[in-house]
Residue frames as qw, qx, qy, qz and C-alpha x, y, z in Angstrom:
[[0.458, -0.119, -0.561, -0.679, 107.64, 26.61, -3.55],
 [0.498, -0.096, 0.611, -0.607, 104.67, 25.63, -1.39],
 [0.305, 0.149, 0.936, 0.096, 102.56, 22.55, -2.01],
 [0.409, 0.694, 0.429, -0.408, 99.74, 24.81, -3.23],
 [0.230, 0.749, -0.350, -0.513, 102.02, 26.02, -6.04],
 [0.267, -0.227, 0.895, 0.277, 102.81, 22.53, -7.21],
 [0.539, 0.162, -0.443, -0.698, 100.99, 21.32, -10.28],
 [0.708, -0.069, 0.585, -0.390, 98.47, 18.63, -9.44],
 [0.253, -0.056, 0.899, 0.354, 98.48, 15.40, -11.45],
 [0.331, -0.001, -0.452, -0.828, 96.01, 15.36, -14.32],
 [0.532, -0.287, -0.755, -0.253, 94.00, 12.59, -12.72],
 [0.080, -0.041, -0.634, 0.768, 93.65, 14.33, -9.31],
 [0.075, -0.629, -0.769, -0.083, 89.97, 14.21, -8.24],
 [0.021, -0.603, -0.102, -0.791, 88.26, 17.61, -8.19],
 [0.411, -0.397, -0.641, 0.512, 88.02, 19.02, -4.65],
 [0.123, -0.763, -0.196, -0.604, 85.80, 21.85, -3.43],
 [0.577, -0.360, -0.488, 0.547, 86.88, 23.57, -0.25],
 [0.230, 0.078, -0.117, 0.963, 87.02, 26.83, 1.65],
 [0.353, -0.489, -0.378, -0.702, 83.28, 27.28, 2.17],
 [0.132, -0.052, 0.688, -0.712, 81.28, 27.81, 5.37],
 [0.386, -0.323, -0.741, -0.445, 77.98, 25.99, 5.91],
 [0.365, -0.140, 0.498, -0.774, 75.03, 26.34, 8.26],
 [0.353, -0.193, -0.879, -0.254, 72.78, 23.36, 8.92],
 [0.455, -0.223, 0.245, -0.827, 69.47, 24.34, 10.50],
 [0.321, -0.057, -0.945, -0.024, 67.91, 21.35, 12.30],
 [0.569, -0.267, 0.210, -0.749, 64.54, 20.64, 13.84],
 [0.611, -0.216, 0.691, -0.320, 62.99, 17.57, 15.43],
 [0.048, -0.092, 0.916, 0.387, 61.45, 15.72, 12.52],
 [0.633, 0.276, 0.175, -0.702, 58.29, 14.58, 10.81],
 [0.665, 0.175, 0.717, 0.115, 56.92, 11.65, 8.83],
 [0.155, -0.096, 0.568, 0.802, 57.01, 11.95, 5.04],
 [0.362, -0.288, -0.534, -0.708, 53.21, 11.69, 4.80],
 [0.461, -0.226, 0.454, -0.728, 50.22, 11.66, 7.18],
 [0.846, 0.062, -0.396, -0.352, 49.75, 7.95, 6.65],
 [0.874, -0.452, 0.143, -0.106, 50.22, 4.90, 8.87],
 [0.914, 0.173, -0.035, 0.366, 53.33, 3.52, 7.11],
 [0.383, 0.608, -0.199, 0.667, 55.42, 6.72, 7.07],
 [0.446, -0.719, 0.191, -0.498, 54.29, 7.56, 10.61],
 [0.953, -0.299, 0.038, 0.025, 55.32, 4.11, 11.83],
 [0.770, 0.313, -0.128, 0.542, 58.81, 4.50, 10.29],
 [0.054, 0.713, -0.185, 0.674, 59.16, 7.94, 11.85],
 [0.670, -0.623, 0.150, -0.374, 58.05, 6.79, 15.31],
 [0.972, -0.075, -0.080, 0.207, 60.33, 3.75, 15.15],
 [0.569, 0.428, -0.206, 0.671, 63.35, 6.01, 14.62],
 [0.192, -0.687, 0.146, -0.685, 62.25, 8.65, 17.11],
 [0.759, -0.526, 0.136, -0.359, 61.29, 6.28, 19.94],
 [0.951, 0.020, -0.149, 0.268, 64.39, 4.11, 19.45],
 [0.291, 0.680, -0.320, 0.593, 66.67, 7.02, 20.33],
 [0.636, -0.277, -0.598, 0.400, 68.20, 6.23, 23.72],
 [0.141, 0.018, -0.265, 0.954, 68.16, 9.90, 24.64],
 [0.452, -0.257, -0.259, -0.814, 64.41, 10.14, 24.00],
 [0.875, -0.350, -0.129, -0.309, 63.45, 6.94, 25.83],
 [0.044, 0.667, -0.687, 0.285, 66.01, 6.07, 28.48],
 [0.886, -0.191, 0.328, -0.265, 64.59, 2.65, 29.32],
 [0.342, -0.401, 0.795, 0.300, 67.16, -0.11, 28.56],
 [0.462, 0.308, -0.532, -0.639, 66.63, -1.38, 25.01],
 [0.191, 0.007, -0.981, -0.018, 66.19, -4.99, 26.14],
 [0.108, 0.430, 0.753, -0.487, 63.07, -3.91, 28.04],
 [0.268, 0.554, 0.086, -0.783, 61.87, -1.10, 25.77],
 [0.195, 0.285, -0.678, -0.649, 62.17, -2.54, 22.27],
 [0.033, -0.265, -0.959, -0.090, 59.65, -5.40, 22.81],
 [0.115, 0.642, 0.539, -0.533, 57.14, -2.81, 24.07],
 [0.151, 0.569, -0.242, -0.771, 57.89, -0.47, 21.19],
 [0.188, 0.204, -0.799, -0.533, 57.81, -3.12, 18.45],
 [0.086, -0.243, -0.966, -0.002, 55.10, -5.29, 19.95],
 [0.012, -0.681, -0.653, 0.332, 52.60, -2.71, 21.18],
 [0.006, -0.694, -0.072, 0.716, 53.30, 0.96, 20.41],
 [0.046, 0.354, -0.578, -0.734, 54.20, 0.64, 16.73],
 [0.039, -0.269, -0.915, -0.297, 51.11, -1.50, 16.19],
 [0.087, -0.717, -0.666, 0.188, 48.69, 0.92, 17.84],
 [0.162, -0.695, -0.118, 0.690, 49.98, 4.50, 17.84],
 [0.227, -0.099, 0.518, 0.819, 50.75, 5.10, 14.10],
 [0.012, 0.564, 0.729, 0.388, 47.08, 5.05, 13.06],
 [0.241, -0.845, -0.405, 0.255, 46.12, 7.58, 15.73],
 [0.339, -0.566, 0.176, 0.730, 49.14, 9.78, 15.00],
 [0.248, 0.165, 0.642, 0.707, 48.49, 9.65, 11.25],
 [0.050, -0.771, -0.611, -0.173, 44.98, 10.99, 11.86],
 [0.313, -0.813, -0.142, 0.471, 46.43, 13.82, 13.96],
 [0.351, -0.296, 0.425, 0.780, 48.98, 14.68, 11.26],
 [0.203, 0.449, 0.706, 0.508, 46.25, 14.67, 8.60],
 [0.107, -0.868, -0.470, 0.120, 44.48, 17.49, 10.46],
 [0.224, -0.853, 0.107, 0.460, 47.47, 19.84, 10.16],
 [0.602, 0.002, 0.546, 0.583, 49.11, 18.70, 6.89],
 [0.240, 0.731, -0.016, -0.639, 49.35, 21.37, 4.18],
 [0.786, 0.611, 0.046, -0.083, 49.54, 21.32, 0.40],
 [0.290, 0.787, -0.529, 0.128, 53.29, 21.90, 0.75],
 [0.671, 0.093, -0.703, 0.217, 53.67, 19.05, 3.22],
 [0.598, -0.491, -0.517, 0.366, 54.41, 18.78, 6.94],
 [0.095, -0.977, -0.087, -0.170, 54.16, 22.21, 8.63],
 [0.613, -0.691, 0.251, 0.290, 57.39, 21.66, 10.56],
 [0.685, 0.032, 0.453, 0.570, 59.36, 20.72, 7.45],
 [0.316, 0.767, 0.360, 0.428, 57.86, 23.53, 5.37],
 [0.242, -0.969, -0.005, -0.054, 58.60, 26.18, 8.01],
 [0.680, -0.518, 0.333, 0.398, 62.14, 24.90, 8.67],
 [0.618, 0.314, 0.439, 0.571, 62.85, 24.99, 4.93],
 [0.128, 0.894, 0.242, 0.354, 61.54, 28.57, 4.73],
 [0.477, -0.855, 0.126, 0.160, 63.70, 29.58, 7.69],
 [0.707, -0.221, 0.419, 0.525, 66.77, 28.12, 5.98],
 [0.464, 0.577, 0.421, 0.524, 65.94, 29.81, 2.68],
 [0.104, -0.974, -0.121, -0.161, 65.49, 33.14, 4.44],
 [0.593, -0.692, 0.263, 0.316, 68.84, 32.73, 6.21],
 [0.686, 0.147, 0.431, 0.568, 70.52, 31.96, 2.88],
 [0.251, 0.804, 0.299, 0.449, 69.17, 35.22, 1.47],
 [0.324, -0.943, 0.007, -0.076, 70.18, 37.21, 4.55],
 [0.688, -0.555, 0.331, 0.330, 73.64, 35.72, 5.10],
 [0.351, 0.808, -0.325, -0.344, 74.60, 35.93, 1.43],
 [0.840, 0.430, -0.329, -0.040, 76.94, 34.00, -0.81],
 [0.100, 0.625, -0.699, 0.334, 79.67, 33.69, 1.82],
 [0.405, -0.141, 0.807, -0.405, 77.65, 30.95, 3.56],
 [0.448, -0.058, -0.753, -0.479, 75.76, 27.89, 2.29],
 [0.456, -0.125, 0.543, -0.694, 72.61, 27.29, 4.37],
 [0.475, -0.066, -0.809, -0.338, 70.80, 23.95, 4.40],
 [0.586, -0.318, 0.332, -0.668, 68.25, 22.26, 6.66],
 [0.424, 0.077, -0.902, -0.035, 67.61, 18.82, 8.11],
 [0.748, -0.455, -0.053, -0.481, 65.37, 16.85, 10.44],
 [0.266, -0.497, 0.789, -0.244, 66.77, 14.85, 13.34],
 [0.480, 0.119, 0.864, -0.098, 64.26, 12.09, 12.62],
 [0.595, 0.671, 0.425, -0.119, 62.96, 11.44, 9.12],
 [0.590, 0.241, 0.352, 0.686, 64.06, 13.30, 6.01],
 [0.671, 0.566, -0.413, 0.245, 66.13, 15.14, 5.00],
 [0.842, -0.444, -0.199, 0.231, 68.54, 13.56, 7.46],
 [0.298, -0.900, 0.255, 0.192, 71.47, 15.22, 9.23],
 [0.631, -0.280, 0.574, 0.441, 74.12, 12.88, 7.70],
 [0.548, 0.556, 0.524, 0.341, 72.70, 13.42, 4.21],
 [0.137, 0.969, 0.132, 0.156, 72.74, 17.21, 4.45],
 [0.468, -0.757, 0.350, 0.291, 76.15, 17.34, 6.16],
 [0.659, 0.001, 0.586, 0.472, 77.54, 15.35, 3.24],
 [0.396, 0.773, 0.406, 0.286, 75.82, 17.70, 0.80],
 [0.137, -0.984, 0.089, 0.075, 77.47, 20.69, 2.47],
 [0.585, -0.494, 0.516, 0.385, 80.86, 18.97, 2.37],
 [0.629, 0.341, 0.575, 0.397, 80.34, 18.16, -1.32],
 [0.232, 0.920, 0.225, 0.222, 79.79, 21.89, -1.92],
 [0.515, 0.482, -0.288, 0.648, 83.12, 22.68, -0.27],
 [0.447, -0.778, 0.070, -0.436, 82.05, 23.46, 3.31],
 [0.587, 0.205, -0.650, 0.438, 85.02, 22.74, 5.53],
 [0.005, -0.010, -0.585, 0.811, 83.38, 24.57, 8.43],
 [0.363, -0.454, -0.669, -0.464, 79.78, 23.89, 9.47],
 [0.244, -0.166, 0.476, -0.829, 77.63, 25.59, 12.09],
 [0.285, -0.324, -0.895, -0.110, 75.17, 22.99, 13.35],
 [0.214, -0.168, 0.182, -0.945, 72.07, 24.92, 14.45],
 [0.198, -0.400, -0.894, 0.038, 69.50, 22.90, 16.41],
 [0.186, -0.432, -0.129, -0.873, 66.48, 25.21, 16.70],
 [0.595, -0.548, -0.584, 0.069, 65.69, 24.32, 20.30],
 [0.057, -0.810, 0.163, -0.560, 65.77, 27.47, 22.46],
 [0.623, -0.593, 0.407, -0.308, 65.91, 25.43, 25.67],
 [0.292, 0.456, -0.840, -0.026, 68.57, 22.72, 25.92],
 [0.852, -0.226, 0.338, -0.330, 67.66, 19.12, 26.63],
 [0.333, -0.353, 0.848, 0.214, 69.55, 15.89, 26.20],
 [0.542, 0.365, 0.757, -0.031, 66.53, 14.56, 24.27],
 [0.462, 0.855, 0.225, -0.079, 66.64, 17.38, 21.72],
 [0.147, 0.918, -0.359, -0.079, 69.83, 19.42, 21.37],
 [0.422, -0.539, 0.724, 0.082, 72.20, 16.66, 22.44],
 [0.747, 0.185, 0.636, 0.052, 70.77, 14.05, 20.11],
 [0.534, 0.844, -0.004, -0.050, 71.31, 16.38, 17.13],
 [0.034, -0.804, 0.593, 0.024, 74.99, 16.56, 18.07],
 [0.669, -0.188, 0.719, -0.021, 75.05, 12.78, 18.51],
 [0.767, 0.513, 0.385, -0.006, 73.75, 12.26, 14.99],
 [0.352, 0.901, -0.254, -0.004, 76.23, 14.73, 13.51],
 [0.316, -0.649, 0.692, -0.006, 79.04, 12.96, 15.38],
 [0.803, 0.103, 0.587, -0.011, 77.92, 9.63, 13.93],
 [0.662, 0.741, 0.095, 0.057, 78.38, 11.13, 10.47],
 [0.048, 0.885, -0.461, 0.047, 81.77, 12.66, 11.32],
 [0.665, -0.408, 0.625, -0.021, 82.92, 9.29, 12.63],
 [0.801, 0.262, 0.514, 0.157, 82.64, 7.74, 9.16],
 [0.440, 0.898, -0.003, 0.022, 84.14, 10.66, 7.20],
 [0.793, 0.073, -0.023, 0.605, 87.75, 10.61, 6.09],
 [0.220, 0.265, -0.024, 0.938, 87.75, 14.41, 5.67],
 [0.216, -0.663, -0.663, 0.272, 85.79, 15.89, 8.55],
 [0.039, 0.762, 0.145, 0.630, 84.38, 19.37, 8.56],
 [0.186, 0.029, -0.552, 0.812, 85.17, 21.58, 11.54],
 [0.319, -0.594, -0.678, -0.292, 81.96, 21.81, 13.55],
 [0.066, -0.115, 0.423, -0.896, 80.42, 24.46, 15.77],
 [0.196, -0.501, -0.840, -0.063, 77.08, 24.02, 17.56],
 [0.202, -0.569, -0.110, -0.789, 74.54, 26.76, 18.18],
 [0.099, -0.018, -0.782, 0.615, 74.12, 27.04, 21.97],
 [0.107, -0.669, -0.735, 0.040, 70.68, 27.12, 23.61],
 [0.122, 0.282, 0.061, 0.950, 69.24, 30.62, 23.41],
 [0.315, -0.611, -0.727, 0.004, 66.48, 30.43, 26.03],
 [0.302, -0.797, -0.283, 0.441, 67.55, 33.66, 27.74],
 [0.432, 0.084, 0.299, 0.847, 69.10, 35.49, 24.80],
 [0.129, 0.522, 0.252, -0.804, 67.75, 39.06, 24.72],
 [0.239, 0.225, -0.554, -0.765, 67.26, 38.77, 20.96],
 [0.245, -0.220, -0.927, -0.180, 65.05, 35.72, 21.46],
 [0.077, -0.518, -0.676, 0.518, 63.04, 37.20, 24.33],
 [0.139, 0.447, -0.045, -0.882, 62.55, 40.46, 22.39],
 [0.252, 0.062, -0.732, -0.630, 61.41, 38.54, 19.30],
 [0.190, -0.375, -0.904, 0.072, 58.91, 36.52, 21.32],
 [0.014, -0.547, -0.466, 0.695, 57.54, 39.61, 23.04],
 [0.171, 0.352, -0.292, -0.873, 57.24, 41.53, 19.78],
 [0.286, -0.030, -0.809, -0.513, 55.55, 38.72, 17.86],
 [0.183, -0.422, -0.863, 0.207, 53.20, 37.67, 20.66],
 [0.057, 0.493, 0.290, -0.818, 52.16, 41.28, 21.24],
 [0.248, 0.206, -0.501, -0.803, 51.35, 41.59, 17.54],
 [0.312, -0.196, -0.890, -0.268, 49.22, 38.47, 17.67],
 [0.136, -0.460, -0.721, 0.500, 47.47, 39.42, 20.91],
 [0.123, 0.401, 0.044, -0.907, 46.61, 42.85, 19.52],
 [0.310, 0.103, -0.636, -0.699, 45.02, 41.19, 16.48],
 [0.072, -0.269, -0.952, 0.126, 42.66, 38.99, 18.51],
 [0.292, -0.505, -0.429, -0.690, 38.95, 39.76, 18.58],
 [0.668, -0.685, -0.258, -0.136, 38.90, 39.34, 22.35],
 [0.014, 0.739, -0.526, 0.420, 41.13, 40.24, 25.30],
 [0.748, -0.087, -0.646, 0.122, 42.49, 37.15, 27.05],
 [0.576, -0.776, 0.104, -0.236, 42.48, 37.00, 30.81],
 [0.735, -0.466, 0.465, 0.161, 45.28, 34.42, 30.86],
 [0.570, 0.653, -0.479, -0.140, 48.25, 33.69, 28.63],
 [0.919, -0.266, 0.290, 0.029, 49.38, 30.10, 29.02],
 [0.234, 0.737, -0.618, -0.142, 53.04, 29.50, 28.14],
 [0.960, -0.058, 0.232, -0.147, 53.19, 25.82, 27.20],
 [0.074, 0.659, -0.732, -0.155, 56.51, 23.99, 26.79],
 [0.795, 0.121, -0.565, -0.182, 57.03, 20.43, 25.62],
 [0.756, -0.570, 0.223, -0.231, 57.09, 18.09, 28.56],
 [0.454, 0.447, -0.753, 0.164, 59.92, 15.85, 29.71],
 [0.766, -0.361, -0.529, 0.060, 59.92, 13.06, 32.28],
 [0.449, -0.873, 0.108, -0.160, 60.50, 14.34, 35.83],
 [0.900, -0.248, 0.151, 0.326, 63.47, 11.97, 35.96],
 [0.613, 0.530, 0.055, 0.583, 65.40, 14.13, 33.46],
 [0.150, -0.871, 0.115, -0.453, 65.32, 17.06, 35.87],
 [0.776, -0.596, 0.199, -0.049, 66.48, 14.89, 38.75],
 [0.890, 0.032, 0.189, 0.413, 69.38, 13.59, 36.63],
 [0.395, -0.516, 0.135, 0.748, 70.62, 17.11, 35.90],
 [0.339, 0.475, 0.548, 0.600, 69.05, 18.06, 32.57],
 [0.111, -0.243, -0.198, 0.943, 68.73, 21.90, 32.53],
 [0.040, -0.385, -0.667, -0.637, 65.59, 21.90, 30.37],
 [0.297, -0.729, -0.613, 0.068, 63.10, 22.61, 33.17],
 [0.348, -0.621, -0.124, 0.691, 65.18, 25.57, 34.40],
 [0.190, -0.032, 0.458, 0.868, 65.63, 26.92, 30.86],
 [0.107, -0.568, -0.699, -0.421, 61.86, 26.83, 30.27],
 [0.336, -0.786, -0.455, 0.249, 61.11, 28.68, 33.48],
 [0.335, -0.451, 0.087, 0.823, 63.76, 31.31, 32.76],
 [0.079, 0.235, 0.588, 0.770, 62.31, 31.90, 29.29],
 [0.238, -0.690, -0.660, -0.179, 58.87, 32.21, 30.86],
 [0.385, -0.697, -0.294, 0.528, 60.04, 34.63, 33.54],
 [0.271, -0.267, 0.265, 0.886, 61.90, 36.89, 31.10],
 [0.018, -0.367, -0.664, -0.651, 58.99, 36.88, 28.68],
 [0.284, -0.746, -0.599, 0.063, 56.52, 37.75, 31.42],
 [0.342, -0.570, -0.096, 0.741, 58.71, 40.70, 32.41],
 [0.142, -0.019, 0.475, 0.868, 58.62, 41.94, 28.82],
 [0.236, -0.441, -0.662, -0.559, 54.83, 41.57, 28.65],
 [0.212, -0.305, -0.682, 0.630, 54.17, 42.97, 32.13],
 [0.166, 0.217, 0.089, -0.958, 52.14, 45.91, 30.81],
 [0.296, -0.124, -0.736, -0.596, 49.55, 43.76, 29.05],
 [0.569, -0.224, 0.280, -0.740, 47.46, 43.07, 32.14],
 [0.805, 0.062, -0.537, -0.244, 47.56, 39.35, 31.44],
 [0.689, -0.498, 0.489, -0.195, 47.85, 36.65, 34.07],
 [0.492, 0.524, -0.680, -0.144, 50.52, 34.10, 33.10],
 [0.848, -0.303, 0.407, -0.153, 50.90, 30.39, 33.75],
 [0.230, 0.575, -0.758, -0.206, 53.73, 28.08, 32.70],
 [0.880, -0.025, 0.359, -0.308, 52.81, 24.51, 31.78],
 [0.102, -0.409, 0.852, 0.311, 54.18, 21.38, 30.10],
 [0.785, 0.286, -0.005, -0.549, 52.44, 19.40, 27.37],
 [0.699, 0.423, -0.542, -0.198, 52.68, 16.09, 25.47],
 [0.524, -0.419, 0.694, -0.261, 52.85, 13.59, 28.31],
 [0.757, 0.280, -0.518, -0.284, 53.54, 10.05, 27.15],
 [0.617, 0.079, -0.754, 0.212, 53.60, 6.77, 29.06],
 [0.639, -0.626, -0.445, -0.039, 53.11, 6.04, 32.77],
 [0.573, -0.069, -0.315, 0.753, 56.17, 7.86, 34.16],
 [0.156, -0.843, -0.321, 0.402, 55.81, 11.11, 36.11],
 [0.486, 0.516, 0.233, 0.666, 56.35, 14.14, 33.84],
 [0.190, -0.005, -0.197, 0.962, 57.11, 17.79, 34.51],
 [0.100, -0.722, -0.684, -0.024, 54.12, 19.63, 35.91],
 [0.571, 0.327, 0.554, -0.510, 51.73, 21.36, 35.79],
 [0.394, 0.200, 0.789, 0.427, 50.35, 19.66, 32.68],
 [0.114, 0.048, -0.280, -0.952, 48.91, 21.91, 29.98],
 [0.391, -0.329, -0.711, -0.483, 45.71, 19.91, 29.52],
 [0.419, -0.493, -0.684, 0.337, 45.03, 19.82, 33.26],
 [0.162, -0.338, -0.190, 0.908, 45.57, 23.58, 33.60],
 [0.197, -0.135, -0.482, -0.843, 43.26, 24.35, 30.67],
 [0.471, -0.471, -0.715, -0.211, 40.49, 22.43, 32.40],
 [0.425, -0.434, -0.511, 0.608, 41.35, 23.92, 35.78],
 [0.070, -0.122, 0.036, 0.989, 41.24, 27.51, 34.47],
 [0.332, -0.276, -0.557, -0.709, 37.89, 27.01, 32.75],
 [0.530, -0.491, -0.691, 0.014, 36.33, 25.42, 35.83],
 [0.376, -0.384, -0.374, 0.756, 37.67, 28.28, 37.97],
 [0.164, 0.837, 0.391, -0.347, 35.79, 30.79, 35.81],
 [0.165, -0.469, 0.433, 0.752, 38.33, 31.90, 33.22],
 [0.641, 0.596, 0.411, -0.254, 36.37, 32.61, 30.04],
 [0.551, 0.823, -0.135, 0.004, 39.03, 34.01, 27.71],
 [0.690, -0.516, 0.429, 0.271, 42.42, 32.38, 27.30],
 [0.599, 0.721, -0.340, -0.078, 45.33, 32.44, 24.85],
 [0.869, -0.333, 0.310, 0.192, 48.12, 29.90, 24.65],
 [0.391, 0.817, -0.420, -0.062, 51.65, 30.26, 23.26],
 [0.975, -0.110, 0.070, 0.179, 54.45, 27.72, 22.83],
 [0.071, 0.937, -0.339, -0.042, 57.77, 29.58, 23.28],
 [0.593, -0.437, 0.657, 0.162, 59.77, 26.35, 23.35],
 [0.705, 0.366, 0.563, 0.229, 58.98, 25.61, 19.70],
 [0.167, -0.422, 0.314, 0.834, 60.77, 27.50, 16.92],
 [0.293, 0.067, -0.599, -0.742, 58.18, 26.37, 14.35],
 [0.728, -0.006, 0.249, -0.638, 54.59, 25.24, 14.42],
 [0.224, 0.214, -0.942, -0.128, 54.18, 21.47, 14.31],
 [0.518, -0.334, -0.753, -0.229, 51.84, 18.69, 15.38],
 [0.401, -0.349, -0.644, 0.549, 52.23, 19.60, 19.05],
 [0.018, 0.273, 0.175, -0.946, 51.15, 23.21, 18.52],
 [0.353, 0.058, -0.423, -0.833, 48.69, 22.93, 15.63],
 [0.614, -0.234, -0.683, -0.319, 46.84, 19.80, 16.73],
 [0.507, -0.287, -0.698, 0.416, 47.56, 19.28, 20.43],
 [0.126, -0.301, -0.339, 0.882, 47.21, 22.93, 21.46],
 [0.239, 0.101, -0.227, -0.939, 45.08, 24.61, 18.80],
 [0.584, -0.153, -0.600, -0.526, 42.58, 21.77, 18.31],
 [0.606, -0.307, -0.713, 0.173, 42.66, 19.57, 21.41],
 [0.252, -0.119, -0.433, 0.857, 43.46, 22.49, 23.72],
 [0.316, -0.127, -0.137, -0.930, 40.46, 24.47, 22.50],
 [0.659, -0.278, -0.609, -0.343, 38.19, 21.47, 23.04],
 [0.543, -0.227, -0.659, 0.469, 39.53, 20.91, 26.54],
 [0.081, -0.056, -0.272, 0.957, 39.06, 24.55, 27.50],
 [0.429, -0.121, -0.234, -0.864, 35.59, 25.08, 26.04],
 [0.650, -0.248, -0.689, -0.204, 34.21, 21.73, 27.21],
 [0.464, -0.269, -0.623, 0.569, 35.22, 22.67, 30.77],
 [0.105, -0.829, -0.475, 0.276, 33.36, 25.99, 30.55],
 [0.267, -0.416, 0.213, 0.843, 35.73, 28.38, 28.76],
 [0.480, 0.739, 0.373, -0.289, 34.36, 30.53, 25.98],
 [0.492, 0.854, -0.166, -0.022, 37.08, 32.19, 23.88],
 [0.795, -0.358, 0.376, 0.313, 40.38, 30.52, 23.08],
 [0.521, 0.819, -0.233, -0.065, 43.33, 31.40, 20.84],
 [0.861, -0.214, 0.234, 0.397, 46.45, 29.39, 20.05],
 [0.112, 0.921, -0.233, -0.293, 49.19, 31.83, 19.05],
 [0.852, 0.479, -0.165, 0.133, 51.70, 30.95, 16.33],
 [0.763, -0.371, 0.105, 0.518, 55.35, 30.20, 16.96],
 [0.114, -0.711, 0.252, 0.646, 58.00, 32.57, 15.61],
 [0.761, 0.469, 0.438, 0.097, 58.15, 30.52, 12.40],
 [0.535, 0.224, 0.284, 0.764, 59.31, 32.67, 9.46],
 [0.069, -0.945, -0.317, 0.046, 57.93, 35.90, 10.90],
 [0.329, 0.805, -0.195, 0.453, 60.01, 39.06, 10.58],
 [0.453, -0.753, 0.371, -0.300, 60.74, 39.01, 14.31],
 [0.933, -0.197, 0.300, 0.039, 61.74, 35.35, 14.20],
 [0.800, 0.465, 0.047, 0.377, 64.01, 35.72, 11.19],
 [0.077, 0.869, -0.268, 0.408, 65.68, 38.84, 12.61],
 [0.661, -0.609, 0.400, -0.180, 66.43, 36.90, 15.79],
 [0.953, 0.042, 0.253, 0.159, 67.70, 33.84, 13.95],
 [0.594, 0.691, -0.095, 0.402, 69.99, 35.91, 11.72],
 [0.198, -0.856, 0.330, -0.345, 71.37, 37.69, 14.78],
 [0.748, -0.483, 0.449, -0.078, 72.29, 34.53, 16.68],
 [0.913, 0.274, 0.190, 0.236, 73.65, 32.74, 13.60],
 [0.399, 0.811, -0.182, 0.388, 75.89, 35.69, 12.70],
 [0.412, -0.775, 0.410, -0.249, 77.18, 35.76, 16.26],
 [0.862, -0.247, 0.442, 0.036, 78.08, 32.06, 16.21],
 [0.803, 0.491, 0.151, 0.302, 79.67, 32.42, 12.73],
 [0.083, -0.971, 0.223, 0.024, 81.96, 35.16, 14.04],
 [0.384, -0.608, 0.653, 0.237, 85.50, 34.59, 12.84],
 [0.571, 0.153, 0.766, 0.254, 84.32, 32.34, 10.04],
 [0.339, 0.687, 0.481, 0.426, 82.61, 35.03, 7.95]]
């Protein structure tokens, strides 16, 4: 007789097991476009040692004494310009991606979603999956290009949760997919669809990636190389469009030197050089968020037109488009191989 055949005592706690879970994760968002929630969000985000690598003894007084007393009001205004009736665009889109994956992957998998910073949190949703019987969890950070400040910190947070669990789930992590043919094909298909729908023909397509301090490249972070490989492969796919391409980095913060060329500087440079029609895409983002909807679509348009440009279009991320969901299902199924 095996232990499974033995009759459990009547007071044995109920246990759910044998399930497989997928936890889709993106960066994070405040709970509301207001100063208080934005301050809480920024405090968590900017206290992450992988995001800001300055020693805490030097950084925390600056963060608590200056940044958290000045930046939340400005950031709350920016969030208010992109907030929807359903809530934060990033949270809404990530939820829709997870719901679509649940429908596509079927009952053999339980799909949930989380934010690295803010709510719903990674520990909370990992526990929820365990409570539903998920002994195996695929952690899926939706960052195509790997960086210590994005992909790695998701794994850190999941490990913090595992550290306190008596019964740990077995964990797999979705690798970066910056050069995955399914990802490049999805980008090319969706961007072509959007370009064809424009009322003008762009002369230039700017491929803007989130910036990182130059120091991260020098210390061995592969992010810069991943971005450029994505850009090169995508340009090869779109070679027949007649577009001129440029690869840039956005969202500089603080006095340190960041990866270049900077998106805002290139927008101004192109306009002053005579470019009249320009489109911009953000292939490093899996979902539209503050950085794409406000920084690129609103600020970017102002920067380009004020410098002499005339027609500007900010193209959407893959979001919950057919091409994006097909790609996401493909890479999730591959990483779930052997589990489902």
